[in-house]
ROFI-905378 format. One record per residue: residue in one letter; x, y, z of N, C-alpha, C in turn. Coordinates in Angstrom, 3 decimals. Atoms other than C-alpha are relative to their C-alpha. Layout:
N
 code      n_X      n_Y      n_Z     ca_X     ca_Y     ca_Z      c_X      c_Y      c_Z
    A        X        Y        Z        X        Y        Z        X        Y        Z
...
***
This chain:
211
 code      n_X      n_Y      n_Z     ca_X     ca_Y     ca_Z      c_X      c_Y      c_Z
    X   -0.020    1.110    0.955  137.979  146.559  104.317   -0.171   -1.328    0.720
    X    0.212    1.310   -0.596  136.963  142.958  104.945    1.287   -0.783    0.002
    X   -1.183    0.842   -0.069  139.611  140.515  106.053   -0.154   -1.286   -0.768
    X    0.224    1.247    0.734  138.042  137.778  103.937    0.734    0.039   -1.326
    X   -0.702    0.023    1.282  139.938  136.661  100.834   -0.924    0.373   -1.135
    X    0.776   -0.440    1.154  138.827  137.964   97.425   -0.834   -1.115   -0.593
    X    0.708    1.104    0.634  137.730  134.502   96.389   -1.136   -0.531    0.869
    X    1.011    0.512   -0.931  135.226  134.161   99.283   -1.335   -0.270   -0.702
    X    1.259    0.175    0.720  132.222  134.606   96.945    0.232   -0.415   -1.446
    X   -0.262    0.432    1.363  133.860  133.209   93.842   -0.858   -1.213   -0.333
    X    0.869    1.085    0.425  131.886  130.692   91.807    0.474   -1.365    0.481
    X   -0.434    1.320   -0.495  134.058  127.643   92.661   -0.277   -0.183    1.490
    X    0.245    0.102   -1.435  133.728  128.420   96.354   -1.469   -0.253    0.284
    X    1.445    0.182   -0.177  129.948  128.738   96.148   -0.416   -1.397   -0.430
    X    0.348    1.319    0.505  129.739  125.541   94.102    0.394   -1.085    0.984
    X   -0.427    0.990   -0.983  131.753  123.594   96.667   -0.889    0.033    1.232
    X    0.864   -0.133   -1.175  129.582  124.962   99.460   -1.349   -0.644   -0.247
    X    1.285    0.603    0.337  126.389  123.946   97.682    0.087   -1.513   -0.064
    X   -0.173    1.443    0.105  127.757  120.479   96.947    0.066   -0.630    1.386
    X   -0.114    0.527   -1.353  128.657  119.987  100.595   -1.356    0.037    0.709
    X    1.304   -0.133   -0.667  125.218  121.231  101.717   -0.978   -1.058   -0.482
    X    0.924    0.995    0.544  123.273  118.963   99.364    0.427   -1.419    0.357
    X   -0.474    1.328   -0.381  125.475  115.972  100.228   -0.449   -0.360    1.407
    X    0.421    0.253   -1.375  124.533  116.362  103.871   -1.510   -0.173    0.135
    X    1.458    0.051   -0.076  120.806  116.500  103.037   -0.615   -0.738   -1.194
    X    0.502    0.722    1.181  120.075  113.784  100.426   -1.502   -0.245    0.062
    X    1.431    0.267   -0.105  116.610  112.979  101.773   -0.811    1.246   -0.323
    X    0.702   -1.254    0.285  115.583  116.624  101.617   -0.091    0.236   -1.499
    X    0.000   -0.257    1.437  116.617  116.914   97.986   -0.817   -1.026   -0.770
    X    0.868    0.989    0.647  114.924  113.660   97.048   -1.463    0.385    0.178
    X    1.373   -0.444   -0.245  111.757  114.996   98.650   -0.391    1.167   -0.893
    X    0.269   -1.153    0.865  112.009  118.279   96.753   -0.181   -0.451   -1.448
    X    0.101    0.500    1.374  112.582  116.405   93.489   -1.318   -0.723   -0.223
    X    1.257    0.734    0.120  109.577  114.171   94.151   -1.185    0.949   -0.074
    X    1.086   -0.981    0.012  107.317  117.131   94.903   -0.054    0.724   -1.346
    X   -0.046   -0.697    1.283  108.487  118.896   91.748   -0.472   -0.882   -1.146
    X    0.355    0.918    1.087  107.943  115.787   89.618   -1.449   -0.450    0.065
    X    1.346    0.538   -0.181  104.530  114.868   91.040   -1.023    0.568   -0.984
    X    0.988   -0.516    0.961  102.434  117.282   88.918    0.225   -0.502   -1.423
    X   -0.304    0.486    1.346  104.226  116.141   85.765   -0.456   -1.449   -0.155
    X    0.409    1.406    0.043  103.605  112.475   86.596   -1.520   -0.128   -0.024
    X    1.465    0.028    0.002   99.937  113.152   87.357   -0.536    0.406   -1.368
    X    0.434   -0.457    1.320   99.540  115.062   84.095    0.202   -1.091   -1.058
    X   -0.259    1.080    0.954  101.152  112.219   82.140   -0.992   -1.140    0.201
    X    0.933    1.078   -0.287   98.924  109.691   83.886   -1.407    0.275   -0.504
    X    1.358   -0.288    0.458   95.684  111.497   83.109   -0.085    0.036   -1.525
    X   -0.011    0.050    1.474   96.705  111.852   79.447   -0.105   -1.451   -0.479
    X    0.030    1.412    0.390   97.375  108.112   79.167   -1.376   -0.598    0.269
    X    1.325    0.502   -0.352   94.114  107.345   80.958   -1.043    0.446   -1.026
    X    0.987   -0.532    0.932   92.145  109.586   78.616    0.131   -0.531   -1.414
    X   -0.218    0.482    1.369   93.702  108.247   75.418   -0.366   -1.470   -0.183
    X    0.263    1.453    0.096   92.960  104.592   76.203   -1.508   -0.253    0.067
    X    1.450    0.183    0.055   89.353  104.264   75.072   -0.404   -1.413    0.404
    X    0.563    1.308   -0.363   87.188  101.468   76.402   -1.492    0.042   -0.297
    X    1.401    0.027    0.414   83.882  100.786   74.657   -0.673   -1.214    0.627
    X    0.727    1.061   -0.687   81.536   98.766   76.858   -1.507    0.255   -0.120
    X    1.448   -0.213   -0.021   77.756   98.187   76.785   -0.403    0.680    1.315
    X    0.374   -0.742   -1.205   76.297  100.742   79.219   -1.442    0.505   -0.103
    X    1.343   -0.575   -0.049   72.944  102.095   80.330    0.010    1.486   -0.353
    X   -0.047   -1.453    0.173   74.095  105.713   80.158    1.372    0.447   -0.478
    X   -1.217   -0.643    0.496   76.684  107.659   78.151   -0.080    1.482    0.343
    X    0.007   -1.394   -0.457   77.546  111.027   79.726    0.898    0.846   -0.887
    X   -0.766   -0.947    0.806   78.689  113.963   77.602    0.003    1.351    0.709
    X   -0.046   -1.299   -0.671   79.853  117.003   79.609    0.155    1.141   -1.000
    X    0.001   -1.133    0.911   79.454  120.411   78.058    1.316    0.751   -0.061
    X   -1.117   -0.926    0.150   81.940  123.010   76.908   -0.558    1.217   -0.745
    X    0.476   -1.288    0.500   81.753  126.443   75.331   -0.760   -0.106   -1.326
    X    0.717   -0.238    1.246   79.194  127.365   72.691    0.168    1.477   -0.330
    X   -0.252   -1.392    0.374   80.054  130.544   70.776   -1.299    0.799   -0.039
    X    1.210   -0.836    0.000   77.638  133.505   70.869   -0.890   -0.180   -1.229
    X    0.804    0.197    1.209   76.538  132.765   67.289   -0.628   -1.399   -0.056
    X    0.615    1.318   -0.061   75.517  129.245   68.349    0.872   -1.136   -0.503
    X   -0.877    1.066    0.479   78.419  127.352   66.786    0.737   -0.633    1.183
    X   -0.687    0.726   -1.071   80.117  124.722   68.914    1.486    0.314    0.010
    X   -1.451   -0.104   -0.094   83.622  125.222   70.202    0.622   -1.296   -0.504
    X   -0.679    1.194    0.502   86.183  122.790   68.819    0.004   -1.095    1.064
    X   -0.020    0.962   -1.101   86.374  121.127   72.229   -1.331   -0.746    0.091
    X    1.319    0.619   -0.112   82.622  120.494   72.402   -0.350   -0.797   -1.249
    X    0.262    0.724    1.250   82.383  119.497   68.746    0.680   -1.369    0.021
    X   -0.723    1.275   -0.074   85.023  116.825   69.317   -0.654   -0.991    0.948
    X    0.685    0.888   -0.955   83.190  115.440   72.339   -1.254   -0.605   -0.626
    X    1.235    0.489    0.605   79.987  115.141   70.346    0.277   -0.963   -1.149
    X   -0.370    0.956    1.047   81.692  113.458   67.405    0.369   -1.350    0.624
    X   -0.330    1.247   -0.699   83.102  110.896   69.849   -1.270   -0.675    0.514
    X    1.280    0.540   -0.463   79.596  110.489   71.261   -0.711   -0.746   -1.126
    X    0.606    0.679    1.153   78.299  109.637   67.797    0.697   -1.331   -0.270
    X   -0.748    1.244    0.216   81.059  107.051   67.418   -0.427   -1.070    1.006
    X    0.408    0.967   -1.035   80.093  105.412   70.721   -1.426   -0.465   -0.267
    X    1.406    0.335    0.251   76.378  105.547   69.903   -0.139   -0.981   -1.163
    X    0.121    0.837    1.197   76.903  103.921   66.514    0.522   -1.414    0.212
    X   -0.386    1.382   -0.308   78.513  100.890   68.134   -1.179   -0.775    0.594
    X    1.163    0.648   -0.608   75.115  100.182   69.711    0.189   -0.362    1.454
    X   -0.341    0.395   -1.369   76.627  100.065   73.195   -0.474    0.970    1.080
    X    0.549   -0.862   -1.051   74.680  102.803   74.998   -1.509    0.135   -0.205
    X    1.460   -0.073    0.062   70.971  102.866   75.823   -0.499    1.434    0.022
    X    0.400   -1.395   -0.098   70.689  106.534   76.775    1.239    0.883   -0.042
    X   -1.096   -0.972    0.055   72.835  109.641   76.258   -0.396    1.219    0.828
    X    0.230   -1.186   -0.823   73.056  112.411   78.858    0.899    1.129   -0.477
    X   -0.761   -1.204    0.327   74.117  115.849   77.589   -0.161    0.960    1.175
    X    0.041   -0.785   -1.239   75.015  118.007   80.563    0.884    1.235   -0.126
    X   -0.761   -1.241    0.073   76.070  121.635   80.587   -0.795    1.155    0.578
    X    0.654   -1.195   -0.514   75.261  125.103   81.771   -0.134    1.055   -1.083
    X    0.062   -1.141    0.908   74.716  128.500   80.195    1.193    0.895    0.306
    X   -1.221   -0.763   -0.219   78.043  130.274   79.771   -0.209    1.489   -0.171
    X    0.066   -1.455    0.155   78.860  133.960   79.575   -0.393    0.391   -1.421
    X    0.393   -0.273    1.393   78.201  133.668   75.840   -1.516    0.027   -0.150
    X    1.458   -0.035    0.043   74.498  133.287   76.694   -0.629   -1.178   -0.711
    X    0.512    1.180    0.701   74.125  129.873   75.064   -0.098   -1.195    0.947
    X    0.199    1.197   -0.815   72.716  126.770   76.741    0.758   -1.165   -0.639
    X   -0.847    1.050    0.561   75.352  124.096   76.209   -0.773   -1.298   -0.213
    X    0.722    1.269    0.083   73.037  121.156   76.888   -0.957   -0.019   -1.187
    X    0.931   -0.066    1.136   70.437  122.300   74.340    0.757   -0.030   -1.324
    X   -0.811    0.015    1.226   73.144  122.943   71.728    0.500   -1.408   -0.289
    X   -0.460    1.375    0.170   74.469  119.428   72.312   -1.135   -0.905   -0.482
    X    1.148    0.786    0.440   71.014  117.906   71.987   -0.313    0.268   -1.468
    X    0.308   -0.351    1.389   70.415  119.789   68.736    0.995   -0.632   -0.961
    X   -1.018    0.621    0.852   73.691  118.494   67.309   -0.283   -1.489   -0.168
    X    0.266    1.439    0.076   72.826  114.899   68.165   -1.246   -0.286   -0.833
    X    1.216    0.195    0.789   69.323  115.240   66.704    0.283    0.188   -1.486
    X   -0.345   -0.260    1.397   70.796  116.665   63.507    0.819   -1.131   -0.605
    X   -0.798    1.129    0.479   72.959  113.549   63.294   -0.687   -1.343    0.263
    X    0.843    1.205   -0.025   70.097  111.035   63.508    0.029   -0.779    1.316
    X    0.153    0.656   -1.305   70.303  110.269   67.230   -1.446    0.213    0.445
    X    1.407   -0.143   -0.373   66.718  109.584   68.384   -0.181    0.878    1.245
    X    0.291   -0.883   -1.135   65.277  112.211   70.701   -0.361   -0.807    1.244
    X    0.483    0.814   -1.115   63.845  109.405   72.855    1.121   -0.517    0.892
    X   -1.093    0.522   -0.828   67.303  108.356   74.100    0.866    1.120    0.585
    X   -0.816   -1.125   -0.458   68.657  111.858   74.832   -0.587    0.591    1.281
    X    0.352   -0.673   -1.246   68.558  113.222   78.387    0.711    1.347    0.039
    X   -0.576   -1.343   -0.018   69.153  116.947   78.900    0.100    0.505    1.437
    X   -0.244   -0.594   -1.319   70.709  118.387   82.062    0.561    1.398   -0.204
    X   -0.428   -1.380    0.189   70.865  122.169   81.885    0.693    0.609    1.199
    X   -0.647   -0.507   -1.218   72.401  122.491   85.356    1.399   -0.563    0.200
    X   -1.348    0.560   -0.110   75.700  120.794   84.621    1.058    1.075   -0.143
    X   -0.900   -1.153    0.080   77.705  123.923   85.375    1.462   -0.393    0.223
    X   -1.362    0.513   -0.142   80.740  121.829   86.286   -0.055   -1.530    0.041
    X   -0.077    1.462    0.063   81.914  118.222   86.269   -0.687   -0.652    1.199
    X    0.580    0.579   -1.199   80.788  117.587   89.842   -1.526    0.001   -0.067
    X    1.459   -0.079    0.121   77.223  118.747   89.137   -0.516   -0.977   -1.053
    X    0.364    1.002    1.006   77.114  116.571   86.028   -0.044   -1.389    0.627
    X   -0.038    1.304   -0.675   78.110  113.557   88.136   -1.159   -0.131    0.987
    X    1.107    0.035   -0.962   75.498  114.483   90.756   -1.323   -0.329   -0.702
    X    1.234    0.254    0.752   72.708  114.557   88.156   -0.022   -1.438   -0.511
    X   -0.067    1.362    0.546   73.885  111.295   86.582   -0.298   -1.033    1.082
    X    0.236    0.955   -1.097   73.928  109.496   89.934   -1.474   -0.033    0.377
    X    1.417   -0.041   -0.379   70.406  110.665   90.765   -0.868   -0.667   -1.060
    X    0.803    0.595    1.073   69.014  109.697   87.360    0.179   -1.519   -0.023
    X   -0.255    1.437    0.022   70.670  106.286   87.477   -0.700   -0.704    1.162
    X    0.658    0.597   -1.167   69.347  105.607   90.962   -1.513   -0.063   -0.200
    X    1.454   -0.047    0.179   65.802  106.651   90.029   -0.485   -0.876   -1.148
    X    0.403    0.776    1.169   65.807  104.655   86.791    0.654   -1.378   -0.058
    X   -0.587    1.336   -0.127   67.591  101.521   87.975    1.068   -0.265   -1.070
    X   -1.112    0.154    0.940   70.536  102.133   85.632    1.254   -0.397    0.779
    X   -1.132    0.568   -0.737   73.704  100.287   86.585    1.363    0.373   -0.580
    X   -1.305   -0.176    0.635   76.425  101.080   84.069    0.073    1.332   -0.732
    X   -0.175   -1.331    0.579   77.886  104.305   82.729    1.349    0.099   -0.712
    X   -1.230   -0.346    0.700   80.480  105.551   80.258   -0.028    1.499   -0.257
    X   -0.060   -1.435    0.267   81.639  109.049   79.333    0.653    0.250   -1.352
    X   -0.609   -0.465    1.243   82.530  110.900   76.159    0.470    1.421    0.238
    X   -0.524   -1.328   -0.318   84.842  113.847   76.678    1.383    0.175   -0.605
    X   -1.370   -0.250    0.432   88.218  115.392   75.945    0.945   -0.898    0.788
    X   -0.900    0.965   -0.641   91.180  113.165   76.794    0.444    0.471    1.385
    X   -0.504   -0.507   -1.272   92.361  115.448   79.591   -1.070    0.044    1.086
    X    1.114   -0.146   -0.935   88.924  115.476   81.232   -0.499   -1.344    0.541
    X    0.536    1.326   -0.345   88.283  111.723   81.484    0.279   -0.363    1.460
    X   -0.363    0.425   -1.350   90.148  111.131   84.754   -0.791    0.762    1.059
    X    0.747   -0.772   -1.000   88.444  113.971   86.642   -1.474   -0.376   -0.011
    X    1.393    0.444    0.074   85.049  112.870   85.382   -0.167   -1.365    0.660
    X    0.019    1.301   -0.668   85.828  109.331   86.519   -0.007    0.188    1.522
    X   -0.086   -0.253   -1.434   86.759  110.691   89.957   -1.298    0.601    0.542
    X    1.255   -0.612   -0.436   83.616  112.840   90.184   -1.105   -1.045    0.121
    X    0.998    1.070   -0.069   81.436  109.825   89.408    0.272   -0.921    1.191
    X   -0.356    0.867   -1.118   83.325  107.703   91.930   -0.372    0.639    1.320
    X    0.368   -0.697   -1.232   82.775  110.350   94.605   -1.499   -0.073    0.259
    X    1.452    0.148   -0.138   79.049  109.905   93.933   -0.420   -1.474    0.022
    X    0.310    1.415   -0.101   79.289  106.127   94.181   -0.322   -0.677   -1.315
    X    0.301    0.548    1.324   79.105  105.496   90.429    1.302   -0.407   -0.690
    X   -1.206    0.425    0.713   81.899  103.381   88.893   -0.177    0.160   -1.511
    X    0.052   -0.233    1.444   82.716  104.200   85.273    0.496   -1.236   -0.730
    X   -0.363    1.232    0.710   82.761  101.198   82.929    0.767    0.249   -1.300
    X   -0.642   -0.238    1.289   83.933  102.811   79.692    0.144    1.483   -0.286
    X   -0.097   -1.392    0.438   84.913  105.996   77.907    0.537    0.069   -1.421
    X   -0.538   -0.295    1.323   85.756  107.504   74.546    0.425    1.462    0.000
    X   -0.496   -1.382   -0.042   87.786  110.664   73.926   -0.088    0.667   -1.362
    X    0.050   -0.810    1.214   87.570  113.451   71.392    1.309   -0.116   -0.778
    X   -1.183    0.021    0.871   89.932  113.253   68.433    0.342    1.390   -0.549
    X   -0.301   -1.363    0.435   89.846  117.024   67.866    0.875    0.672    1.054
    X   -0.940   -0.603   -0.934   92.900  118.579   69.483    0.237    1.463   -0.349
    X   -0.335   -1.402    0.226   93.998  122.196   69.874    1.116    0.395    0.958
    X   -1.117   -0.408   -0.875   96.986  124.077   71.387   -0.422    0.239    1.448
    X    0.488   -0.280   -1.351   94.852  125.050   74.387   -0.022   -1.252    0.880
    X    0.021    1.242   -0.779   94.859  121.379   75.435    1.167   -0.068    0.988
    X   -1.146    0.004   -0.913   98.308  121.912   76.984   -0.351    0.718    1.299
    X    0.453   -0.721   -1.187   96.831  124.494   79.339   -1.039   -0.816    0.762
    X    1.059    0.780   -0.638   93.848  122.256   80.004    0.568   -1.163    0.804
    X   -0.647    1.091   -0.736   96.100  119.358   81.017    0.568    0.522    1.316
    X   -0.582   -0.574   -1.219   97.946  121.591   83.490   -1.085    0.375    1.003
    X    1.098   -0.411   -0.894   94.642  122.861   84.908   -0.659   -1.191    0.673
    X    0.647    1.179   -0.562   93.379  119.321   85.499    0.694   -0.502    1.270
    X   -0.744    0.522   -1.155   96.109  118.550   88.044   -0.553    0.563    1.314
    X    0.622   -0.486   -1.245   94.835  120.927   90.780   -1.481   -0.343    0.081
    X    1.410    0.385   -0.004   91.283  120.084   89.704   -0.202   -1.384    0.591
    X    0.071    1.345   -0.566   91.890  116.424   90.527    0.195    0.030    1.513
    X   -0.272   -0.092   -1.431   93.324  117.353   93.912   -1.230    0.531    0.747
    X    1.195   -0.562   -0.628   90.222  119.411   94.698   -1.103   -1.040    0.134
    X    1.073    0.992   -0.003   87.846  116.585   93.789    0.261   -1.150    0.974
    X   -0.334    1.062   -0.948   89.723  114.138   96.030   -0.606    0.268    1.375
    X    0.472   -0.358   -1.346   88.479  116.037   99.082   -1.375    0.658   -0.021
    X    1.315   -0.636    0.089   85.131  117.306   97.815   -1.086   -1.016    0.295
    X    1.098    0.898   -0.344   82.007  115.757   99.303   -1.144    0.135   -0.977
    X    1.164   -0.034    0.919   79.015  114.809   97.100   -1.102    0.894    0.542
***
């Protein structure tokens, strides 16, 4: 039998031991708390950034793609982005609109579906640019930077989901393109909570990704 008293592992004893340990290491615990809080603070920041629309006169309005269903209907996420695009266009503050997306596993070309939606809503074909290689946000920013450089365009805005605005801003900045304005989709869905959480590591990745 052990010579230790029965109360050696009792809850009060453990609690006192933990209190003494944490008291001796306040900086460590502050560091742990800061690390734990950082993703939450970043997530809150990107939500606030995305919700604060800024409509400015720009040469180019970028609309990144999202899923198109196999039957050709737009996902709620993409539909919301395009409705916001119409709102921006109708203010008269964008000269050209870039729809950028890839072809998903559903077999639908996102960029073409976006163009068709805009045409059906009286946006002139002459102002629509189509990028079918925008398989991710970084590639969309790469195409936009090249087009702007080749066409002497200076200003850009984006139309996307609220949680996506900050990463798109960062992708453009990594390509040397400052973002002057943005507008966010007003169509929300429960999946947005997951999307917000996914954006946090996505932002970290883009911080160290080279153009």
